[in-house]
N, C-alpha and C positions, 0 to 999 in steps of 0.2 A: 504494500500500500504506500504509494508516493503522496506526500503531503503537497498540496497546492499552495506553495509559499507565495507565488505571485498573486494569486486570488485573495489570500488573507492579507497581504500587504495593500492591495487595492481597496479592500474593505476597510482597513484601518485608515487609509488616506481619506476615504469618504467620510468616515465618522469624525476624524480629526478636523476635516474641513468644515463640517457642520458645527462642531464645537467652537472653532475659531470664528465662524460667522456670528455665533451667539456672543462670544466674548467681545468682539470688536464692535459690532453694530447692535447688540442686544436683540438679535433676530431669533425669536423663539422658533419661527418656521424653519430657519436654517438648521437649528439644533434637531428639531423633529425629523426633518427630511434626511439630514446626515446620519442620524442614528438609525432611522428606518432602512435607508438604502445601504448603509454600512452593515447592518445586521442581515439584510437580505443577501448581500454579496458574500458575507462570511458564511451564511448557510449554503450558498451556492458553491463556495470553495470547499466546504466540508463534503458536499455531495460529490464534487469532482475528485476529492481525495479518496473517496470510497469507490467511485466508479467513474473513470475518466471520460466516459461517453455521456454522462448525465450533466449536460451543460444548460439545461432549460432555465433554471433559476438565475444562474449567473448571466446568461445571455439576455434574459428579460431585464434584469436590473441594469446592466451596463448599456444595453441598447436604449432603454428609456432615458438614462442619464445622458447618453450621447446626444439624443434629440433635444431634451429639455435644456441642457447646458449649452449646446450648440446654438440654440435659438437665443438664449440669454447673451451669449458672446456676440452673436451677430447684431443684436439690438444695442448692447452697451459698448461693444468694442474693447472692453476691459479684459486683459489677460487673466487677472486674478479676480475672483476664483473661477469664473465661468469658462474661460479659455483653457485653463489647465485641466479642469475636470472633464471638459468635453474631449480634450486630447487624450487623457488617460482612459476615458471610457471607450473611445474609438479604438485605441490600442488593445483594450481588453476584448472588445468585440472581435477584432481581427485575430487575436490569439485564440479565442474560443472556436472560431471558424476553422482555424488551422488544426486545432485539436481533433475536430471531427474529420477533416479531410485526411489527415495523416494517420 
């Protein structure tokens, strides 16, 4: 059983980003979204650790974050946090697709 370290790292980055949004801007919504999507991504990484072909949860979370944060980046033009999260999420989607292909 190989542990999905990249998936768990991605989940931690999402949760940390939500916490930082809460600390900097007092945005409760950032905290809730960060913890929700971070937890969902951690659950997806746990599933991948047990069965490398079980990417559904991780793909859903990272795909949704790619779209939402990509739209926020396009609207605001700010690299932090929307651009970074959109880029990380897109990389995770591509990684998950490669896991299925290979």
